[in-house]
N, C-alpha and C positions, 0 to 999 in steps of 0.2 A: 393313497397318496400319506407321505408321514410329513408331520409336522416337527420341526423341532425348539424348544424353548428355550429360550437363552439364558443360562446359567448365570443366577449374580455370583459377582466379581469379590464383591466383598466380605467382610469374612463373619461378619454379624449375621449376613441376607443366608449365608450359608449356613449360620447354624441353624437361622429361624428353619430353612428348607430341609433339615432334617429330620425337625421333628413336622412334614406333611402329612406324613400317615396319619400321625395322632391326630391333625386338626382334622384331616377326613372325615376319622372316625370323631369330631365332637361335632363335627359338623353331621350326622349322622342322627345323632342322642339329640340333636340343637332338633333337625327335623321332628323326630319321635314324640318330643318335650312339645311341641309348638301346633302337634297334631290333638294333641292332646289337652292344648288347652282350650279348644273344641268342644271341650266336656262343658263348662257350665254353661253357654248358650244353647248345647242341645237339650242339658236338663230343666233349663229353666222353659224352653220350647214344649217341652213331652209334659210337663207343670203344668201350663198354662194353657194348651190346646188338645193333653189324654186326659187327664189327671184330675184336674177341674172338673171336665164336664163327664167324665163318665164316675167320679167320685167313687174310682177303683181302689181301695187302701192298700192291696196286695201290689197293684202295679206301679205305686206311689213305693212302695219297699223294695221292691227288685233295680227301681231304678236310682233311689237313693247308694243302695248297696253297689249298684256298675260305678256311680262315681266315684263314693267312696274308694274302689277299689281303683280306679284309674288317678286319683288324686295320690295315692301312695304309691302307686308304679311312677308317676311322675316326679315324686320326691328323691325315689330309690335316683332315677335316673339324674335330675337334681344336682344330688350329692356326686353322684359318681363322674359326670362332667367337671363340676368344679375338683374333684380329688384328685382328676386326670391334671388339669391345666396347671392344679399346685405343683404336680410333680414337674410338668415340663418345665416350670418356670424353675424349680432347684437346677435342674440339669441342665437348663441353657445358663444358669449364675455356673455350675462347675463346668462348663467348655470354655465358657467366656474369661472367668475370674483371674486365671495365671495372665492369661496371655494381655488382658486390660493393664493389671496391673504392673510389669513388665515396660507396655509401651508407656503408661503414667511415667513411670521412672526414667524412662529414654527422652521423651518433653521434658524432662521437669529437667535431667541433664543438661539439654540443647535450650529451653528456654530463660530455667533459672529460676523463674517466676511462676511456672503455672501450678495450679494447685491439684495436685495430685490424686487427690480422692474425690475431687468431681469425677471424674470416671470411672469408680467407684459405685460412687454417687447414681451415675447413667444406668450403669448396669444394672443396680435395685429398679433405679424405677421403671426399666423396660421389664423387668423382673415380673415387679407388682403390676405395671398391665395384662400383662397376659391372665394375671389370678383374677382379675377385676370385673364390673360390670361392663364398662367400657367392651371391652373384648366379647362379651355376651351379646350385645346388641346388635354388633357386628353377621353374628352367628344366626339373629332373631330376624333380622332387618330385610332380608329377604323372600319371607312368608306371609307379609301382608297383603299383598297381592292373593294368596288363598284365601284372606279372609276377606278381603273385599269380594273375591268373585262369589263365597258362599251370599254377602250380604244382597249381590247380585240378581242370585237365584228366591232371594226373597220379592225384593220387588227393584226394577229398572230405579225409581226413585231415591229410593233408601241407598244405592250402590251408588248411582251419582252424586249425591249429599255425601257417602264418608269420603268418593274417591277427589271432591272437590278440598273437603276437611285436608282427609293427609295430601295433597298438594300444597295447601297452605303453610302448613307445616314443614314439608321439606324446603317449601322457601324460607320460612325462618332460618331452620336448622342453618341454610345456607349461605343467610345474612347473619349472622352469630360467626362463624367461621370467618368471614370477608373484615368484619369491623374489629374482629378481639386478634385475627390471628399476629398483624405485625404487632401491636403493640405488645402484645403476650410473651413474643418469641424476645425481643428491646430487652423486657424485664428481667426474661431468664437468664441473658448475654449480661445485663448490669447485677444481677446477683452475684453470678460468678465471679465478677469482676471486683463488684467489693468484697467478699470473700477472701479471694486471692489477695487482695489488699492487706487486709485486717491480717489473715494469716502471715503472709511473711513478715507484715511489721513485730505479730506477739512473739517473732524467733529470735528478733533482736530488741527485745523489751529492755537487755539491762544498759546496752551502747544508745538508747531512747532515753532513757531516764536522763540518763547521765548528761547529754548531752542537751537537755533539753527541749527536746522534739515533738513530745507527745501533743501538745495542740493541734500543732500545724499535719501532723501525719494524721492525728483525728480528722481533720476539719476537710483533708483530703478522702478520707473514707468516707465522712458524711454527706459528699456532692456525689460519690456513687451510689451510696446506699437512699438519699433523699429522692434520687432518681429512678431507681428500682421500686421505691415503693408509690411514686406519682402515674408509675408507666403499666405497674400491676393493679391500683386503685381505675385506672381508666379500662383496661383489660375486664375488670369482674364488674365495671360497672355498665361496660356496655353487654357483653355477656348478660347480666343481671336483668338488663331492661328485654335480651329477646326471651328471657326464661322466664321472665314476669306474661310476657305476653302470650308466650307459650298454653303455661300451664291453665291463665283465664281464658284462651281461646280453645282450650282441650274440655273444661266445663263445659263453657257453651254450649259445646258443639255435642256431647253426649244429649245436654238434654233437649240441643234442636233435634237431634236423633230422635228421643222416645216421643217431640211434640209431633214429627214429620211422622210417625209410629202411627201417632192415634189417630191422627187426620186420614189414615192410610186405612185404618180400621173403622173408622166411623165411614167410611165409603164400602165398605167391604172388599179391600182389597186385600190385606193381606186380615191375618188371624194377630191377637196380642200376645201370642208367644213369642210371635217374627218383629215385632216391635222389640221386644224387651230382648229376644236373642239377636236383635241388631243393634243394638247400642250397646250388648255386652261383646259382643267381634269386633266394632267400633273404636273402642278401648283398644282390645288383645291389637287389634292393624296400628294404633297410632303409637302404640306405649315403646317401640323399638326409635320410632325419630323423637320420642320425648329424650327417652336416655340418651341419646346422642348428643342433645344441646344441653342436655346437665352436667355431661361430662366432658363436654368436649374442650374444658381448660385440662385436665387430665389425659385428653387425647392433646393437647399442643404442646405441651410441656416431652411426653413421649417422645412424642415426634423429635422435637429438641433436641431430647437425650443420643435416641437414635442416631441423627446426624453427627451430633459431635463424636459420638464413638468411632462411628465409621469412619471420621474424617481420622481421627488419634491412628488408628490401625491402620492404615495407608499410608500415616506418615512414618509409622514406626513400623516397617517388617519384623516378624518374629525370627528372631535369634537362630544363625543355625549352630548347629551342633559344634561344641569344642573339639580341639584334638585330644584325648587320656594323658594326661602328666605322668613321669613319672612319681613315684615318692621323694616328697623334698630331701634333703641335705642337710641341708645348712648351709648352701655356700650359693652367693650371690657374683655374680659377673656381668658386668653391662660394657658395653662399647658404642658408643661415637649412637647415643639419644637424642632424637629430639621429637618433643611433645609440646600440645599447644592447649587450652581448657575445650570443652565440651562444647561445639558451635561457634571457637572465635578463628581467623582464620594466622593469626599471628603466631607464633611457637614463642613459648615464655622459658622452654626450657632447647640451648643446642649445646653438640658436641657434648657431650654429657659421658664420660667413662667411670667407672671404679670396679671393685671386685671388693666379696666382703668373705671372708671364711668364717667357720662357724661361733657364736660366741660374739662376735664386734659388731662393734655400734657405731654409725655413721651419722654427723654433725653437721650442720651447714651455718654460717651466718649471715644473717640477712638486717641489710643495710634499711633502716627505717627512719622517713623523715621527722624529723624532731616537729615541724611546722602541722603535720598532717591531721585533721578534725578527731580520727581516730585515734590518733597516741597523746590529744589533748585529754579527750573522753577518756582512755584508759587511767590518765594520773590524778585524771578529776577525779572518778571511783578510788582509786587507790589510797588520795587524801582522807575521802569522808572514811570510807575503812579505817585507815588509822585514830580516827579522831571519834571513832566508834559510834559515827549515825548512820 
């Protein structure tokens, strides 16, 4: 029986899917790294249960050399994993930057007031996510059951305690996502809106200064920016509460793990080495969950950037290759032309016909309303220029 997986339809997902073999290799590297992460627990277990009881210095030396060799190998794998993901981020940018640039240009032609630079910022956000610690948390998270299984092998009570503590941290991560997702998404949208207003106004700085419109325009921008700051503060405060709870709970959890291990040692149920190793393994099991909580803000902003990029590329399909034109000869002939602004419904040019030979220039007279605000602003600025202001 063959299973067919649905191919992603949006362009960003298709580009990410093209790196699936690389991500699979990164998963293999992560598996080896997480297996090597068992080395501190094994080392402590052997120190307490073998070296301290036998007092054999050669055993201590060999265990230390094995431990150092494993750490060197682990560091090399971490470097290769980071190096590969940096290259993946660069290739992702190279495959999408021209397409995103063209789509942002066309969107700006249609809307007239959209920020074309925001799309490139979203692409940068997506690339940085692929090279940051947030992605490593997703690769390491599937391995925390392995650590819990090893703790269960030490003693069922230790495993049950570790499982309950990890479950509480997962619940805190879920609560963090629920309480911070909505205000964070609204804050990102409001930040884009305020940036668009500011950039669009700055492009017309001369007219705004001449007409004395700066206070009103600044007030309009300030309302959007204040709303953004309030939403971002709300999301950060809520996420900060959960982060503080998770950190304090993590410290208490590891200390209680040592206390429970000591109780079992007094009861002769486990060895002192198992007590120390269990605490170390618990720290490794909850590390990915704690990392996800700390980088959840980055994950939320990356998800919003991904959604905006997907929507932008869907609304502005790739341009088809045009027909190759002959070498220009300097002769222009136009017959019965009708044209409208991008996105406009009504044509501003109807039935235009003319022809120009090489070297000729075409000009037109445009009637300007002397009562229009733009015309008055022009004469005001011109008068100030004559007066040397």
